[in-house]
C-alpha positions as CSV (number, residue, x, y, z in Angstrom):
1,M,-59.3,22.3,-63.9
2,G,-56.9,19.5,-63.2
3,W,-54.1,21.0,-65.1
4,I,-54.5,24.2,-63.5
5,A,-54.6,22.6,-60.0
6,V,-51.2,20.9,-61.2
7,G,-49.9,24.2,-62.3
8,V,-50.6,26.1,-58.8
9,V,-48.9,23.2,-56.9
10,V,-45.8,23.8,-59.3
11,A,-45.6,27.2,-58.8
12,V,-46.0,26.9,-55.0
13,L,-43.0,24.5,-55.0
14,A,-40.6,26.6,-57.0
15,V,-41.6,29.4,-54.7
16,F,-40.7,27.3,-51.7
17,I,-37.3,26.4,-53.3
18,V,-36.4,29.8,-54.2
19,V,-37.1,31.3,-50.9
20,K,-35.2,28.2,-49.3
21,V,-32.2,28.9,-51.3
22,T,-32.0,32.6,-50.4
23,S,-32.9,32.5,-46.8
24,G,-29.9,31.5,-45.5
25,P,-27.8,28.8,-44.4
26,S,-30.0,26.0,-44.9
27,I,-28.7,25.0,-48.9
28,A,-28.4,21.9,-50.4
29,N,-24.8,22.0,-51.4
30,T,-23.7,22.6,-48.0
31,S,-24.5,18.9,-47.7
32,N,-21.3,16.6,-46.4
33,G,-21.8,14.5,-49.6
34,V,-20.3,17.3,-51.7
35,A,-17.9,18.7,-49.2
36,S,-16.2,15.6,-47.6
37,G,-13.7,13.0,-47.5
38,Q,-10.6,12.2,-49.6
39,D,-11.9,13.6,-52.9
40,P,-13.8,16.9,-52.9
41,A,-16.0,18.0,-55.6
42,T,-14.8,20.1,-58.6
43,A,-16.3,23.7,-58.4
44,S,-18.6,24.8,-60.7
45,S,-18.0,27.1,-63.5
46,A,-20.5,29.4,-61.6
47,I,-18.1,29.9,-58.6
48,T,-14.6,30.2,-60.5
49,T,-16.0,32.3,-62.9
50,A,-17.5,34.6,-60.2
51,L,-14.1,34.6,-58.3
52,A,-12.2,35.7,-61.4
53,T,-14.3,38.2,-62.4
54,I,-14.6,40.6,-59.6
55,P,-14.3,44.2,-61.1
56,A,-11.2,46.3,-60.3
57,S,-13.5,48.9,-59.1
58,V,-14.4,46.8,-56.0
59,F,-10.8,46.2,-55.1
60,D,-10.0,50.0,-55.4
61,S,-13.1,51.0,-53.4
62,V,-12.0,48.5,-50.6
63,G,-8.1,48.9,-50.5
64,T,-6.9,47.9,-47.4
65,D,-10.0,48.6,-45.4
66,G,-8.0,50.0,-42.4
67,Q,-7.0,46.5,-42.0
68,P,-3.7,45.3,-40.3
69,V,-0.8,44.0,-42.4
70,P,-1.7,40.1,-42.8
71,F,2.2,39.5,-43.4
72,T,5.4,39.2,-41.6
73,V,7.7,41.2,-44.2
74,T,11.5,39.4,-44.1
75,A,15.0,40.8,-45.1
76,K,17.9,39.3,-46.2
77,Q,16.1,35.8,-46.9
78,P,17.1,33.5,-49.6
79,P,14.4,34.1,-52.8
80,L,12.0,31.5,-52.7
81,A,11.2,31.0,-56.8
82,S,10.8,28.4,-59.5
83,G,13.0,29.1,-62.2
84,K,12.8,32.8,-62.8
85,L,9.5,33.2,-61.3
86,P,8.8,33.9,-57.9
87,R,7.1,31.2,-55.9
88,V,4.0,31.3,-53.7
89,V,3.4,28.4,-51.3
90,W,0.1,27.6,-49.4
91,Y,0.3,25.3,-46.6
92,G,-3.0,24.5,-45.1
93,S,-5.5,21.7,-44.5
94,E,-9.2,21.2,-45.1
95,F,-10.4,20.7,-41.5
96,C,-9.2,24.2,-40.5
97,P,-11.6,26.9,-40.3
98,Y,-8.9,29.7,-40.8
99,C,-7.7,28.1,-43.9
100,A,-11.3,27.8,-45.2
101,M,-11.5,31.6,-44.7
102,G,-8.1,32.0,-46.0
103,R,-8.5,30.6,-49.4
104,W,-11.4,32.8,-50.4
105,P,-8.9,35.9,-50.6
106,L,-6.0,34.0,-51.6
107,V,-7.8,32.3,-54.6
108,V,-9.2,35.9,-55.7
109,A,-5.9,37.4,-55.5
110,L,-4.2,34.4,-57.8
111,D,-7.2,34.9,-60.0
112,R,-5.6,38.5,-60.9
113,F,-2.2,36.8,-62.2
114,G,-3.3,33.3,-63.8
115,T,-5.9,30.8,-64.1
116,F,-7.2,28.0,-61.8
117,T,-7.9,24.4,-63.3
118,N,-9.8,21.8,-61.3
119,L,-10.3,23.8,-58.1
120,K,-12.0,21.9,-55.7
121,V,-15.0,22.9,-52.9
122,T,-14.9,21.7,-49.6
123,S,-15.8,22.7,-45.8
124,S,-13.9,22.8,-42.5
125,A,-14.8,20.1,-39.8
126,N,-18.2,19.8,-39.1
127,S,-16.6,20.1,-35.2
128,D,-14.7,23.5,-36.8
129,G,-17.6,25.4,-37.9
130,N,-18.3,23.7,-41.4
131,V,-17.4,26.7,-43.3
132,P,-17.8,26.3,-47.3
133,T,-14.5,26.7,-48.9
134,L,-12.1,26.1,-51.7
135,S,-9.4,23.3,-52.0
136,F,-6.1,23.1,-53.9
137,L,-6.0,19.5,-53.9
138,R,-5.2,18.2,-57.4
139,S,-5.8,21.5,-58.9
140,S,-3.5,23.6,-61.1
141,F,-2.4,27.2,-61.5
142,S,-1.0,28.4,-64.4
143,S,0.6,32.1,-64.6
144,P,3.4,33.8,-66.6
145,Y,4.0,35.7,-63.3
146,L,4.5,33.2,-60.5
147,D,4.7,29.6,-59.7
148,F,2.0,28.4,-56.7
149,T,2.7,25.3,-55.1
150,P,-0.4,24.6,-52.5
151,Y,-0.2,21.6,-50.1
152,E,-3.6,20.4,-48.3
153,V,-1.9,18.4,-45.7
154,L,-5.4,17.2,-43.8
155,D,-8.8,16.2,-45.1
156,R,-11.7,17.9,-43.5
157,N,-12.0,14.8,-41.3
158,S,-8.2,15.3,-40.3
159,N,-7.2,12.4,-42.2
160,P,-3.9,12.4,-44.3
161,L,-4.4,14.0,-47.5
162,Q,-1.0,15.3,-48.9
163,S,2.4,14.5,-48.3
164,V,4.8,17.7,-47.8
165,P,8.1,17.6,-49.3
166,T,11.2,18.5,-47.1
167,E,12.0,21.8,-48.5
168,V,8.4,23.0,-47.9
169,S,8.5,21.6,-44.4
170,D,11.8,23.3,-43.7
171,L,9.8,26.9,-45.0
172,Y,7.1,26.1,-42.6
173,T,9.7,25.3,-39.7
174,T,11.7,28.5,-40.6
175,Y,9.1,31.2,-41.1
176,D,6.2,29.8,-39.0
177,G,7.6,27.4,-36.4
178,T,6.6,24.2,-34.9
179,A,4.3,22.4,-32.4
180,S,6.8,23.6,-29.8
181,G,6.6,27.3,-30.6
182,P,6.6,30.1,-33.3
183,S,9.8,31.3,-35.3
184,K,11.2,34.5,-34.9
185,F,9.4,35.4,-38.0
186,D,6.0,34.8,-36.4
187,S,4.4,35.3,-32.9
188,A,1.9,32.1,-33.4
189,A,2.9,29.0,-35.2
190,G,0.1,27.2,-36.9
191,I,-1.9,26.9,-40.3
192,P,-2.6,28.5,-42.6
193,F,0.7,29.4,-43.8
194,I,1.5,31.4,-46.7
195,D,4.8,32.2,-48.2
196,V,5.5,34.8,-51.2
197,A,8.8,34.3,-52.5
198,N,10.4,34.5,-48.8
199,K,9.5,38.0,-49.1
200,F,6.2,38.0,-47.2
201,V,5.1,35.3,-45.1
202,S,1.8,34.7,-42.9
203,A,1.5,32.1,-40.3
204,G,-1.3,31.0,-38.2
205,T,-4.5,32.8,-37.6
206,P,-4.5,36.5,-38.4
207,A,-7.0,38.4,-36.0
208,V,-9.3,39.6,-38.8
209,W,-9.6,35.9,-39.5
210,N,-11.5,35.3,-35.7
211,Q,-14.2,32.5,-36.7
212,N,-16.5,34.7,-34.8
213,V,-16.4,37.6,-37.6
214,F,-18.0,35.1,-39.9
215,P,-21.3,33.9,-38.3
216,A,-22.7,33.8,-42.1
217,L,-20.3,31.0,-43.0
218,Q,-20.5,29.0,-40.3
219,G,-22.8,25.9,-40.3
220,G,-22.5,25.5,-43.8
221,G,-23.3,29.1,-44.5
222,P,-25.2,30.1,-47.7
223,G,-23.1,28.2,-50.1
224,W,-20.1,28.5,-52.4
225,V,-21.8,30.2,-55.3
226,A,-23.4,33.0,-52.9
227,V,-19.9,33.7,-51.2
228,A,-18.1,33.9,-54.6
229,Q,-20.9,36.2,-56.0
230,G,-21.4,38.4,-52.6
231,L,-17.6,39.2,-53.3
232,H,-19.0,41.5,-56.3
233,D,-20.7,44.0,-54.1
234,P,-19.1,44.1,-50.6
235,T,-21.8,46.9,-49.5
236,S,-25.0,44.8,-50.3
237,T,-26.7,43.1,-47.4
238,Y,-25.3,39.9,-48.2
239,G,-21.6,41.5,-49.0
240,V,-21.8,42.9,-45.4
241,A,-22.9,39.8,-43.9
242,I,-20.1,37.9,-45.3
243,T,-17.8,40.5,-44.3
244,A,-16.7,40.8,-48.3
245,K,-14.8,44.0,-47.2
246,L,-12.5,42.0,-45.0
247,L,-11.8,39.2,-47.9
248,I,-11.2,41.8,-50.6
249,A,-9.0,43.9,-48.4
250,Q,-6.8,40.6,-47.8
251,A,-6.8,40.0,-51.5
252,N,-5.6,43.4,-52.1
253,F,-2.8,42.6,-49.5
254,I,-1.8,39.3,-51.2
255,T,-1.8,41.1,-54.5
256,A,0.4,43.5,-53.4
257,A,2.9,41.0,-52.0
258,I,2.8,39.3,-55.4
259,C,3.1,42.5,-57.2
260,T,6.2,43.3,-55.1
261,A,8.2,39.9,-55.7
262,D,7.6,39.5,-59.5
263,G,8.5,43.4,-60.3
264,G,5.3,45.0,-60.4
265,K,3.6,42.7,-63.1
266,P,1.0,42.7,-64.8
267,S,1.0,46.6,-64.2
268,S,-2.8,46.5,-65.0
269,V,-3.1,44.7,-61.8
270,C,-0.2,46.3,-59.7
271,S,-0.7,49.9,-60.5
272,T,-4.3,49.9,-59.4
273,S,-5.4,52.1,-56.5
274,G,-6.3,49.2,-54.2
275,V,-3.1,47.4,-54.9
276,K,-0.8,50.5,-54.4
277,A,-2.7,51.3,-51.0
278,A,-1.8,47.9,-49.9
279,S,1.8,48.2,-51.2
280,T,2.2,51.3,-49.1
281,E,1.2,49.3,-45.7
282,L,3.6,46.7,-46.6
283,A,6.2,49.1,-47.4
284,A,5.9,50.8,-44.1
285,A,6.1,47.3,-42.0
286,K,9.1,46.6,-40.1
287,P,11.1,43.7,-41.7
288,I,12.4,41.0,-39.9
289,S,15.8,39.4,-40.8
């Protein structure tokens, strides 16, 4: 009888843990101990594998989801490249909630062209939503199609994290703006800043990334694994809660921008219907020179 009683207690505890983990924002891996400071934890394989294995059918079923083009399309700009490869630059900070949201579709898009190593997990500042996200700090990205150079300027506590080379600061000033005002390429200066080969630039906060659209991700959200897995089924209850369609559509736009910059490679990605839909929208946008 004693062992039976122990077994019942263990079973009850197990059910409690499962309910706790699946019931909402209160998940252990959102604690500040994992997501704070100058040295964020390495993302688990459960996170990185989920982000890298989203089925092509999901991207195609979402397409652009009716969202506006998230980039300014440029014209007559000097190419941004590393050798023969087009270059993609990220300029952000870990404290920033909109950067937190923006990293999810960026990583998903880049995973279609190459492989990340030592991707990190962090969260935006406690005072800025505590949104679970990824960090590019001390990570690397390998691809035969592009060169990705990310910079995380401040940590989630707004302390200096990475220095930014002058040439990247110049890109930011040219295509985003400065504290005194935006550039002619963007109506609102600010982070996150993404530059795809100087052909497509995104600066500041796109309207679709408004923090209020992401109630499920604030306050720690459901955790990084749950977000990554939720992107596999945007129509599921949880996929809807995290606005997975929005994130997948943003990933399609980023993918389409890279495909335009690298000559449509690989065709297995660039010729898919979801990417083509985004490419059509980018081609129709009025360029700024």
